[in-house]
C-alpha positions in Angstrom: 72.9 59.0 43.3 74.3 61.5 44.0 72.5 63.3 47.0 73.2 60.1 49.0 77.1 59.9 48.4 77.0 63.1 48.9 75.1 63.4 52.5 77.5 60.3 53.1 80.1 62.6 52.9 79.1 65.6 54.8 82.3 66.1 57.7 80.2 65.7 60.7 81.2 61.6 60.7 84.4 61.5 59.2 83.7 57.5 59.9 81.2 57.8 57.0 82.6 59.9 55.0 86.0 58.2 55.7 84.3 54.1 54.4 82.4 56.1 51.3 85.3 57.4 49.8 87.5 54.3 49.9 84.0 51.3 49.7 81.5 53.3 47.7 84.1 55.0 45.8 87.3 53.5 45.1 89.2 56.4 46.5 93.4 54.8 47.5 94.5 54.4 51.0 96.9 56.3 49.7 94.9 59.3 49.1 95.4 62.8 50.9 91.9 63.6 51.5 91.4 59.6 52.3 94.7 59.9 55.2 93.2 63.4 56.5 89.5 62.1 56.5 90.7 58.7 58.3 92.9 61.2 60.5 89.7 62.7 61.6 87.3 59.1 63.1 89.4 59.6 66.6 88.6 63.6 66.5 84.9 64.1 65.9 82.0 62.3 65.9 80.4 58.9 67.1 83.6 57.4 67.6 85.4 60.8 69.6 82.6 60.1 71.4 83.0 56.3 72.1 86.8 56.8 72.9 85.6 59.9 75.6 83.9 57.6 77.4 86.5 55.1 78.2 88.1 54.6 81.6 92.0 55.1 82.5 92.3 52.3 84.2 93.4 51.5 87.6 95.8 53.0 89.0 99.3 50.7 90.4 101.6 53.1 91.9 102.5 56.4 90.2 101.1 54.7 87.2 97.4 53.5 85.1 97.0 49.9 84.1 94.5 47.9 82.7 93.8 50.4 80.2 91.0 50.3 77.7 88.0 49.1 79.4 84.4 50.7 78.9 82.5 50.8 82.1 83.9 48.1 84.1 87.0 46.1 84.0 85.5 42.6 86.0 82.9 41.9 84.0 83.9 43.1 80.0 80.2 42.1 78.6 78.3 43.4 80.8 75.5 45.6 81.3 75.3 44.9 77.6 75.6 47.3 74.9 77.4 50.0 76.9 80.3 47.4 77.9 83.5 47.5 76.5 83.1 44.1 73.9 80.4 46.4 72.4 82.0 49.8 71.9 85.0 47.7 70.6 83.0 46.2 68.0 81.5 50.1 67.1 84.7 51.8 67.1 86.3 49.3 64.6 83.0 49.3 62.2 84.0 52.9 62.3 86.6 52.6 61.3 89.3 52.8 63.9 92.1 49.8 63.9 95.2 49.2 66.9 96.9 52.2 65.2 95.3 54.0 67.3 96.5 53.6 70.9 93.3 53.3 72.7 92.1 51.1 70.6 95.4 49.0 71.2 94.5 48.4 74.5 91.2 47.5 74.2 92.9 45.1 71.5 95.4 43.9 73.6 92.6 43.3 76.5 90.0 42.1 74.3 92.6 39.4 73.2 94.1 38.2 76.2 90.9 37.9 78.2 88.4 35.7 75.0 91.5 33.8 73.5 94.3 33.5 75.0 93.0 30.3 76.3 90.3 27.7 74.6 88.0 27.6 78.1 87.8 30.9 77.3 85.7 30.9 74.1 82.4 31.1 73.2 81.0 31.3 69.9 79.7 34.6 69.1 81.8 36.4 71.2 84.9 33.9 70.0 83.9 35.0 66.3 83.1 39.0 67.5 86.4 39.4 68.6 88.2 37.4 66.0 86.8 39.5 63.0 87.0 43.6 64.8 91.0 42.4 66.4 90.9 41.4 62.1 89.8 44.5 61.3 91.9 46.7 63.4 94.8 45.0 62.3 95.7 42.9 66.1 96.9 39.3 65.7 100.2 40.1 68.1 100.1 36.6 70.7 98.7 34.7 66.9 95.0 34.6 68.7 92.8 35.0 66.1 94.2 31.6 64.0 93.4 28.9 66.7 90.1 30.8 67.0 89.5 30.6 63.7 89.8 27.2 63.5 87.8 26.5 66.6 85.1 28.1 65.0 85.2 25.8 62.4 85.6 22.6 65.3 82.1 24.1 66.1 80.3 23.8 62.7 76.5 22.0 63.1 76.6 19.1 60.3 75.1 20.9 58.0 76.4 23.6 57.7 75.7 26.6 60.2 76.4 27.7 63.8 74.3 28.0 67.4 75.7 30.0 69.9 73.7 27.7 72.4 73.5 24.1 72.8 72.0 22.1 69.4 72.3 19.6 66.7 71.2 22.7 64.0 72.6 25.7 63.6 69.9 29.3 63.2 70.9 32.3 61.0 71.0 34.3 64.5 74.8 32.8 64.2 76.3 34.7 61.4 79.4 35.6 63.5 81.8 33.3 62.4 81.7 33.6 58.8 81.7 37.4 58.6 85.1 36.4 60.8 85.7 34.3 57.8 84.2 37.3 55.7 87.1 40.6 56.9 90.0 37.5 56.5 91.7 37.9 53.2 91.6 34.8 51.4 94.8 34.5 51.4 95.4 33.7 54.6 92.5 30.4 54.3 93.6 27.1 54.3 91.8 24.6 52.8 89.1 23.3 55.9 88.2 26.9 56.2 87.4 27.1 52.7 85.6 24.3 53.3 84.0 25.4 56.0 82.9 28.6 54.4 81.6 27.0 51.7 78.7 24.9 54.2 78.3 28.1 55.9 77.0 30.0 53.4 74.7 27.3 51.8 73.1 27.2 55.2 72.0 30.5 54.0 71.7 30.2 50.8 69.5 27.0 51.1 67.5 29.7 53.6 67.1 32.3 51.3 68.3 34.3 54.1 65.4 34.3 56.2 63.5 30.7 55.7 63.9 29.0 59.0 61.2 28.1 61.7 57.4 28.1 60.4 57.1 32.1 59.7 59.1 34.8 59.4 60.7 36.2 62.2 59.6 40.2 62.5 62.7 41.4 63.5 64.7 39.8 60.9 63.1 42.4 58.2 63.7 45.6 60.4 67.2 47.6 59.8 69.3 47.5 62.9 73.2 49.7 64.5 74.2 48.4 66.3 74.5 45.4 65.3 76.4 43.0 68.3 75.8 39.7 67.9 71.9 40.0 66.5 70.9 39.1 62.2 68.9 40.9 60.4 68.7 40.4 56.6 71.0 43.1 55.9 73.4 41.1 58.0 72.9 37.8 55.8 73.0 40.6 52.5 76.9 41.5 53.9 78.5 38.4 54.5 77.1 36.5 51.8 78.5 39.8 49.5 81.4 39.9 51.1 81.9 36.5 50.8 81.1 36.7 47.4 78.4 35.5 47.0 76.3 38.1 45.3 75.7 36.4 41.9 74.0 34.3 43.6 69.8 33.5 42.6 69.1 33.1 46.1 69.9 36.6 48.0 67.2 37.7 45.7 64.2 38.2 47.8 66.6 39.7 50.3 67.9 42.2 47.7 65.0 42.7 46.6 64.1 43.6 50.0 66.7 46.0 50.6 65.9 48.3 47.5 62.3 48.4 48.5 63.3 49.9 51.6 65.5 52.3 50.1 63.3 56.4 50.0 62.7 58.0 47.3 65.6 60.9 48.4 68.7 57.7 47.9 68.0 56.9 51.7 67.3 54.0 54.4 66.2 54.8 57.8 67.2 52.9 61.3 64.0 50.7 61.9 65.5 49.4 65.5 68.5 48.8 68.4 69.0 46.0 70.0 67.7 44.0 72.3 65.0 43.5 69.7 62.8 40.6 70.8 59.6 39.4 68.4 56.6 39.4 70.9 56.3 36.1 68.7 59.5 34.7 69.8 59.3 32.3 73.6 61.8 33.4 76.5 64.8 32.3 75.9 68.5 33.7 76.8 68.3 35.9 73.9 66.4 37.7 76.7 67.8 41.0 78.1 65.9 40.7 81.7 65.9 38.4 84.5 66.4 35.5 85.1 67.8 34.7 81.0 70.0 38.2 82.0 71.2 39.4 85.3 72.1 42.3 83.8 69.0 44.6 82.1 70.3 45.5 78.9 70.2 48.7 78.0 70.0 50.1 74.7 72.8 52.3 72.5 72.1 53.9 69.5 74.2 56.1 67.6 71.0 57.7 65.4 67.4 58.1 66.2 65.6 55.0 64.9 62.8 55.3 62.1 65.3 58.7 61.0 67.1 58.4 58.2 71.4 56.9 59.0 74.6 56.7 57.5 75.4 53.6 58.7 72.2 52.3 57.4 72.4 53.5 53.8 76.2 53.2 54.2 75.8 49.2 54.3 73.0 48.9 51.5 74.8 51.4 49.2 77.9 48.5 49.9 75.9 46.1 49.7 74.3 46.7 46.4 77.7 47.8 45.0 79.2 44.5 45.9 75.9 42.5 44.3 76.5 44.8 40.8 80.4 44.6 40.8 80.1 40.3 41.9 77.6 40.2 38.1 
């Protein structure tokens, strides 16, 4: 374990180093080393590379306006996975917040475009953006609370959610639960608490993987970025964050996670998205026409099939939460 932690603490990726210090080693946010490392996230490594690609905005007269986007301003979520929404989700995962002015510009843009009006709500997008804005510390227009209320209203009778028209929920639609998992419980009301309990039970009843007549192969591969896809590590992250680390029904997923750890203490990244199993019939999840007018462009931070700092960090965070809940 020590050598694994030392690997995560290397200086080349301050985002990983920062999260290792705070979430695995329990260093205070006021710790000098933590503060220094956090200040470097936007200056070196993956986050800097993404920020460097952000476009300056649209020039109006002598000023730049409509700032905070990648690729194009008109379609913020197309093409997958190189446009604004997807890059923003990664930056927030890497530890940046609205205190960074580039990130703040994107917070404003996405809040205005996706959360300002209910007619713009879409389940997976609304939940993903809400979760990221909570992480980023941005809710100046009080738009997250109505979005979370709407997510509750979309919950199916069985406790799950579905991103498309369906009377039943699916394990693929984990984003609403994840939004609640990052919201401080002091901000939960009774409806939220009930929704989280029902949603968590939906996953626990299925042991995080039982859906359909056979195991879905893509759920047994670890990915990053996650985007809006599901796998067992995603399920474990959400359920352990919500306090279900000691529930015996996550045992299968936990055992699977532990078995995937290499002898050197690291985990590999298995795939990047879009990762659609061959046994899945063509659906609106597809990444090619006619279901998707813009062919998806995979985005990755690390080499597939190699030891992954992101996957290893996420796995160790899950195991630590599970251990602390017992």
